[in-house]
Backbone as a printed PyTorch tensor [residue, N CA C, xyz], in Angstrom:
tensor([[[-27.1820, -16.8640,  34.5690],
         [-27.6410, -16.2240,  33.3500],
         [-26.6230, -15.1540,  32.9820]],

        [[-26.1830, -15.1540,  31.7620],
         [-25.1400, -14.2280,  31.3390],
         [-25.6250, -13.2040,  30.3360]],

        [[-26.9220, -13.1740,  30.0630],
         [-27.4170, -12.2190,  29.0880],
         [-28.5620, -11.4020,  29.6750]],

        [[-28.8850, -10.3220,  29.0060],
         [-30.0030,  -9.4940,  29.4330],
         [-31.2960, -10.2860,  29.2850]],

        [[-32.2990,  -9.9250,  30.0770],
         [-33.5610, -10.6620,  30.0380],
         [-34.6880,  -9.7690,  30.5260]],

        [[-35.8990, -10.2500,  30.3740],
         [-37.1020,  -9.5420,  30.7950],
         [-37.9960, -10.5260,  31.5390]],

        [[-38.5950, -10.0800,  32.6210],
         [-39.5840, -10.8660,  33.3550],
         [-40.7940,  -9.9580,  33.5730]],

        [[-41.9690, -10.4050,  33.1610],
         [-43.1980,  -9.6650,  33.4340],
         [-43.6520, -10.0760,  34.8320]],

        [[-43.2970,  -9.2780,  35.8140],
         [-43.4380,  -9.6510,  37.2180],
         [-44.8770,  -9.9690,  37.6370]],

        [[-45.8880,  -9.1920,  37.2130],
         [-47.2430,  -9.5160,  37.6700],
         [-47.7100, -10.9220,  37.2980]],

        [[-47.2030, -11.4630,  36.1650],
         [-47.6420, -12.7760,  35.6920],
         [-46.6040, -13.8810,  35.9110]],

        [[-45.4850, -13.5600,  36.5450],
         [-44.4280, -14.5610,  36.7270],
         [-44.9540, -15.7550,  37.5200]],

        [[-44.6550, -16.9550,  37.0160],
         [-45.0550, -18.1690,  37.7350],
         [-44.0840, -18.3900,  38.8870]],

        [[-44.6440, -18.5750,  40.0740],
         [-43.8390, -18.7140,  41.2780],
         [-43.9700, -20.1140,  41.8460]],

        [[-42.9360, -20.5590,  42.5270],
         [-42.9170, -21.8880,  43.1390],
         [-43.0200, -21.7500,  44.6580]],

        [[-43.6080, -22.7400,  45.3230],
         [-43.7230, -22.6830,  46.7870],
         [-42.3550, -22.5690,  47.4690]],

        [[-42.3060, -21.7320,  48.4950],
         [-41.1390, -21.5800,  49.3570],
         [-41.6500, -21.6770,  50.7900]],

        [[-41.7990, -22.9020,  51.3070],
         [-42.4270, -23.0810,  52.6200],
         [-41.7230, -22.2990,  53.7310]],

        [[-42.5440, -21.6960,  54.5820],
         [-42.0440, -21.0080,  55.7640],
         [-41.7590, -22.0230,  56.8600]],

        [[-40.8020, -21.7200,  57.7070],
         [-40.6040, -22.5130,  58.9170],
         [-41.7800, -22.2190,  59.8460]],

        [[-42.3790, -23.2330,  60.4580],
         [-43.4870, -22.9830,  61.3870],
         [-43.1090, -21.9820,  62.4860]],

        [[-41.8420, -21.9290,  62.8530],
         [-41.3930, -20.9980,  63.8910],
         [-41.5320, -19.5410,  63.4530]],

        [[-41.5980, -19.2910,  62.1450],
         [-41.7270, -17.9290,  61.6340],
         [-43.1650, -17.4140,  61.6600]],

        [[-44.1300, -18.3160,  61.7000],
         [-45.5370, -17.9260,  61.5940],
         [-46.0590, -17.5130,  62.9670]],

        [[-46.5020, -16.2450,  63.0540],
         [-47.0610, -15.7100,  64.2960],
         [-48.5650, -15.9360,  64.3200]],

        [[-49.2240, -15.6710,  63.1870],
         [-50.6640, -15.9100,  63.1070],
         [-51.0900, -16.0700,  61.6550]],

        [[-52.2560, -16.6800,  61.4750],
         [-52.7800, -16.9210,  60.1390],
         [-52.1190, -18.1240,  59.4960]],

        [[-52.3400, -18.2520,  58.1960],
         [-51.7640, -19.3520,  57.4240],
         [-51.0750, -18.7990,  56.1740]],

        [[-50.1050, -17.9050,  56.3670],
         [-49.4490, -17.3060,  55.2040],
         [-48.6880, -18.3340,  54.3840]],

        [[-48.7090, -18.1370,  53.0710],
         [-47.9650, -18.9980,  52.1530],
         [-47.0470, -18.1260,  51.3140]],

        [[-45.8190, -18.5900,  51.1240],
         [-44.8240, -17.8560,  50.3530],
         [-44.5170, -18.6110,  49.0670]],

        [[-44.4220, -17.8490,  47.9750],
         [-43.9730, -18.3860,  46.6960],
         [-42.9300, -17.4310,  46.1340]],

        [[-42.0950, -17.9230,  45.2500],
         [-41.0790, -17.0510,  44.6900],
         [-40.4160, -17.6410,  43.4620]],

        [[-39.5650, -16.8180,  42.8730],
         [-38.8030, -17.2430,  41.7080],
         [-37.5250, -16.4170,  41.6570]],

        [[-36.3880, -17.0870,  41.6560],
         [-35.1150, -16.4140,  41.4430],
         [-34.9480, -16.2620,  39.9410]],

        [[-34.7760, -15.0260,  39.4740],
         [-34.6250, -14.7990,  38.0380],
         [-33.1710, -14.6000,  37.6400]],

        [[-32.3050, -14.3170,  38.6230],
         [-30.8730, -14.1640,  38.3550],
         [-30.0960, -14.3430,  39.6570]],

        [[-28.9840, -15.0290,  39.5530],
         [-28.0690, -15.1850,  40.6880],
         [-26.6600, -15.0330,  40.1510]],

        [[-25.8170, -14.2820,  40.8610],
         [-24.4320, -14.0860,  40.4260],
         [-23.6750, -15.4070,  40.5080]],

        [[-22.6090, -15.5070,  39.7390],
         [-21.8140, -16.7340,  39.7030],
         [-21.2860, -17.1070,  41.0870]],

        [[-20.9750, -16.1110,  41.9120],
         [-20.4580, -16.4060,  43.2610],
         [-21.5710, -16.5950,  44.2860]],

        [[-22.8350, -16.4600,  43.8670],
         [-23.9640, -16.6780,  44.7540],
         [-24.2120, -15.5590,  45.7470]],

        [[-23.5510, -14.4290,  45.5930],
         [-23.6620, -13.3510,  46.5800],
         [-24.7120, -12.3000,  46.2240]],

        [[-25.2460, -12.3710,  45.0100],
         [-26.3110, -11.4520,  44.6160],
         [-27.4420, -12.2550,  43.9900]],

        [[-28.6650, -11.8090,  44.2660],
         [-29.8300, -12.5210,  43.7560],
         [-30.9050, -11.5060,  43.4070]],

        [[-31.6160, -11.7730,  42.3260],
         [-32.7500, -10.9580,  41.8970],
         [-33.9320, -11.8920,  41.7070]],

        [[-35.1200, -11.4170,  42.0640],
         [-36.2560, -12.3050,  41.9120],
         [-37.5960, -11.6660,  42.1850]],

        [[-38.6020, -12.5350,  42.2500],
         [-39.9820, -12.1730,  42.5200],
         [-40.4200, -13.0030,  43.7170]],

        [[-41.1490, -12.3750,  44.6290],
         [-41.5470, -13.0370,  45.8800],
         [-42.9610, -12.6260,  46.2140]],

        [[-43.7290, -13.5560,  46.7770],
         [-45.1140, -13.2680,  47.1300],
         [-45.4610, -13.9430,  48.4480]],

        [[-46.3010, -13.2640,  49.2470],
         [-46.7790, -13.8310,  50.5140],
         [-48.2580, -13.4960,  50.6750]],

        [[-49.0300, -14.4730,  51.1470],
         [-50.4560, -14.2760,  51.3970],
         [-50.6380, -13.7300,  52.8220]],

        [[-51.8510, -13.2430,  53.1430],
         [-52.0730, -12.6140,  54.4540],
         [-51.7200, -13.5020,  55.6450]],

        [[-51.2330, -12.8210,  56.6690],
         [-50.8390, -13.4500,  57.9200],
         [-49.7390, -12.6220,  58.5550]],

        [[-49.1820, -13.1360,  59.6480],
         [-48.1030, -12.4450,  60.3450],
         [-46.9280, -13.3990,  60.4760]],

        [[-45.7480, -12.9520,  60.0250],
         [-44.5370, -13.7760,  60.0690],
         [-43.3560, -12.9500,  60.5640]],

        [[-42.3530, -13.6490,  61.0630],
         [-41.1090, -12.9950,  61.4560],
         [-39.9950, -13.4420,  60.5160]],

        [[-38.9450, -12.6180,  60.4490],
         [-37.8170, -12.9520,  59.5850],
         [-36.5780, -12.2110,  60.0690]],

        [[-35.4320, -12.7140,  59.6770],
         [-34.1700, -11.9950,  59.8090],
         [-33.7170, -11.7150,  58.3940]],

        [[-33.5540, -10.4340,  58.0770],
         [-33.3940, -10.0090,  56.7000],
         [-31.9670, -10.0870,  56.1840]],

        [[-31.8780, -10.1970,  54.8570],
         [-30.6300, -10.0040,  54.1230],
         [-30.5840,  -8.5220,  53.7380]],

        [[-29.5030,  -8.0810,  53.1490],
         [-29.3950,  -6.7320,  52.6030],
         [-30.2450,  -6.7230,  51.3340]],

        [[-31.4020,  -6.0630,  51.3900],
         [-32.3770,  -6.1750,  50.3060],
         [-33.0110,  -4.8400,  49.9480]],

        [[-33.2290,  -4.6550,  48.6650],
         [-34.0510,  -3.5750,  48.1510],
         [-35.1850,  -4.2400,  47.3780]],

        [[-36.4180,  -3.7570,  47.5710],
         [-37.5290,  -4.3270,  46.8240],
         [-38.5470,  -3.2590,  46.4640]],

        [[-39.3500,  -3.5820,  45.4290],
         [-40.4590,  -2.7350,  44.9990],
         [-41.7240,  -3.5810,  45.0790]],

        [[-42.7260,  -3.0540,  45.7560],
         [-44.0080,  -3.7470,  45.8790],
         [-44.8230,  -3.4980,  44.6150]],

        [[-45.3020,  -4.5840,  44.0200],
         [-46.1460,  -4.4730,  42.8300],
         [-47.6250,  -4.5090,  43.1720]],

        [[-47.9700,  -5.3370,  44.1610],
         [-49.3690,  -5.4410,  44.5510],
         [-49.4470,  -5.8760,  46.0060]],

        [[-50.5940,  -5.5930,  46.6120],
         [-50.8100,  -5.9750,  47.9970],
         [-50.2940,  -4.9430,  48.9740]],

        [[-50.3750,  -5.2960,  50.2640],
         [-49.9180,  -4.3690,  51.2980],
         [-49.4960,  -5.1250,  52.5400]],

        [[-48.5850,  -4.4960,  53.2740],
         [-48.0860,  -5.0810,  54.5210],
         [-47.5390,  -3.9760,  55.4080]],

        [[-47.4650,  -4.2830,  56.6830],
         [-46.7720,  -3.4500,  57.6500],
         [-45.5770,  -4.2540,  58.1210]],

        [[-44.3830,  -3.6700,  57.9790],
         [-43.1510,  -4.3520,  58.3600],
         [-42.5710,  -3.6220,  59.5600]],

        [[-42.5570,  -4.2930,  60.7030],
         [-41.9750,  -3.7070,  61.9080],
         [-40.5380,  -4.1900,  62.0170]],

        [[-39.6080,  -3.2410,  62.0290],
         [-38.1900,  -3.5520,  62.1750],
         [-37.8340,  -3.3860,  63.6520]],

        [[-37.3430,  -4.4540,  64.2860],
         [-36.9650,  -4.3650,  65.7010],
         [-35.9350,  -3.2550,  65.8740]],

        [[-36.1440,  -2.3910,  66.8600],
         [-35.2470,  -1.2610,  67.1230],
         [-35.1040,  -0.3550,  65.9040]],

        [[-36.1640,  -0.2760,  65.0890],
         [-36.1230,   0.5530,  63.8830],
         [-37.5040,   1.0310,  63.5150]],

        [[-37.6640,   1.4150,  62.2720],
         [-38.9430,   1.9800,  61.8270],
         [-40.0070,   0.9160,  61.5620]],

        [[-41.2320,   1.3830,  61.4380],
         [-42.3350,   0.5700,  60.9450],
         [-42.6230,   1.0560,  59.5350]],

        [[-42.5610,   0.1280,  58.5770],
         [-42.7470,   0.4580,  57.1670],
         [-44.1150,  -0.0390,  56.7110]],

        [[-44.9400,   0.8710,  56.2160],
         [-46.2420,   0.4880,  55.6520],
         [-46.0650,   0.5230,  54.1430]],

        [[-46.0700,  -0.6570,  53.5160],
         [-45.7490,  -0.7480,  52.0970],
         [-46.9540,  -1.1860,  51.2750]],

        [[-46.9960,  -0.6520,  50.0490],
         [-48.0480,  -0.9900,  49.1010],
         [-47.5320,  -0.7890,  47.6890]],

        [[-48.4020,  -0.9410,  46.6980],
         [-47.9800,  -0.8600,  45.2990],
         [-47.1940,   0.4200,  44.9900]],

        [[-46.0450,   0.2280,  44.3490],
         [-45.2050,   1.3410,  43.9460],
         [-44.1530,   1.7340,  44.9670]],

        [[-44.2190,   1.1920,  46.1790],
         [-43.2430,   1.5400,  47.2110],
         [-41.9420,   0.7780,  47.0240]],

        [[-40.8310,   1.4900,  47.2050],
         [-39.5000,   0.9010,  47.2150],
         [-39.0370,   0.8960,  48.6620]],

        [[-38.5680,  -0.2380,  49.1440],
         [-38.1120,  -0.3460,  50.5270],
         [-36.7230,  -0.9760,  50.5650]],

        [[-35.9890,  -0.6460,  51.6090],
         [-34.6670,  -1.2150,  51.8400],
         [-34.6520,  -1.8140,  53.2410]],

        [[-34.2190,  -3.0650,  53.3280],
         [-34.0120,  -3.7380,  54.6090],
         [-32.5360,  -4.0610,  54.7120]],

        [[-32.0000,  -3.8920,  55.8820],
         [-30.5730,  -4.1210,  56.1000],
         [-30.3270,  -5.5340,  56.6280]],

        [[-29.1830,  -6.0680,  56.2560],
         [-28.7960,  -7.4030,  56.7170],
         [-28.8520,  -7.4520,  58.2340]],

        [[-29.5150,  -8.4790,  58.7430],
         [-29.6280,  -8.6720,  60.1850],
         [-30.8520,  -8.0410,  60.8080]],

        [[-31.5870,  -7.1840,  60.0530],
         [-32.8250,  -6.6200,  60.5940],
         [-33.7440,  -7.7670,  60.9970]],

        [[-34.2690,  -7.6880,  62.2040],
         [-35.2790,  -8.6580,  62.6490],
         [-36.6260,  -7.9920,  62.4300]],

        [[-37.4620,  -8.6340,  61.6210],
         [-38.7090,  -8.0100,  61.2040],
         [-39.9190,  -8.8630,  61.5440]],

        [[-41.0500,  -8.1790,  61.6780],
         [-42.3560,  -8.8240,  61.7660],
         [-43.1990,  -8.2340,  60.6480]],

        [[-43.6280,  -9.1170,  59.7430],
         [-44.4450,  -8.7310,  58.5920],
         [-45.9110,  -9.0410,  58.8980]],

        [[-46.7580,  -8.0220,  58.8950],
         [-48.2020,  -8.2070,  58.9580],
         [-48.7190,  -7.9510,  57.5490]],

        [[-49.0840,  -9.0140,  56.8710],
         [-49.4990,  -8.9230,  55.4690],
         [-51.0220,  -8.7820,  55.4440]],

        [[-51.4810,  -7.6340,  54.9370],
         [-52.9160,  -7.3230,  54.9070],
         [-53.5790,  -7.8880,  53.6510]],

        [[-52.9180,  -7.7330,  52.5120],
         [-53.3860,  -8.2580,  51.2220],
         [-52.1970,  -8.9550,  50.5810]],

        [[-52.4440, -10.0490,  49.8620],
         [-51.3470, -10.7830,  49.2200],
         [-50.3850,  -9.7960,  48.5630]],

        [[-49.1250,  -9.8810,  48.9740],
         [-48.0990,  -8.9370,  48.5410],
         [-47.1510,  -9.6100,  47.5700]],

        [[-46.8980,  -8.9360,  46.4390],
         [-45.9240,  -9.4150,  45.4520],
         [-44.8850,  -8.3160,  45.2690]],

        [[-43.6190,  -8.7220,  45.3010],
         [-42.5340,  -7.7540,  45.1580],
         [-41.4710,  -8.2940,  44.2100]],

        [[-40.7330,  -7.3680,  43.6140],
         [-39.5160,  -7.6810,  42.8730],
         [-38.3740,  -7.2420,  43.7770]],

        [[-37.3440,  -8.0900,  43.9120],
         [-36.3020,  -7.8050,  44.8930],
         [-34.9060,  -7.9690,  44.3220]],

        [[-33.9720,  -7.3330,  45.0090],
         [-32.5350,  -7.5010,  44.7750],
         [-31.8940,  -7.6910,  46.1450]],

        [[-31.1960,  -8.8150,  46.3120],
         [-30.5560,  -9.1430,  47.5940],
         [-29.0600,  -9.2730,  47.3950]],

        [[-28.3270,  -8.7420,  48.3670],
         [-26.8810,  -8.9460,  48.4370],
         [-26.6140,  -9.8370,  49.6470]],

        [[-25.9440, -10.9490,  49.4210],
         [-25.6480, -11.9150,  50.4790],
         [-24.1640, -11.8450,  50.8250]],

        [[-23.8850, -12.0920,  52.0900],
         [-22.4670, -12.0730,  52.5010],
         [-21.9150, -13.4770,  52.5880]]])
């Protein structure tokens, strides 16, 4: 996309992004998302992401996000525990190994830098 745009994040239609079974610790969390912009070189991405309640693990990209709705506790291995909810801005560093305990379906707008 080469022009300015607007996305109403609370109502954005999201597509399924299946989790690897190895990532699921407990529950039956489901992930959906939508990439709204990607740089020509593929190294930057902006989008909307949502996850339903459950516990999952992940290895993070360099990401900044703002939570629009829902809540979760994100435990960063050898780092802080982040309790996030509506209005919170969080930063995860590339390579962070995380465990997400999603209490209420969480929707976020994100910006990722990929190497």
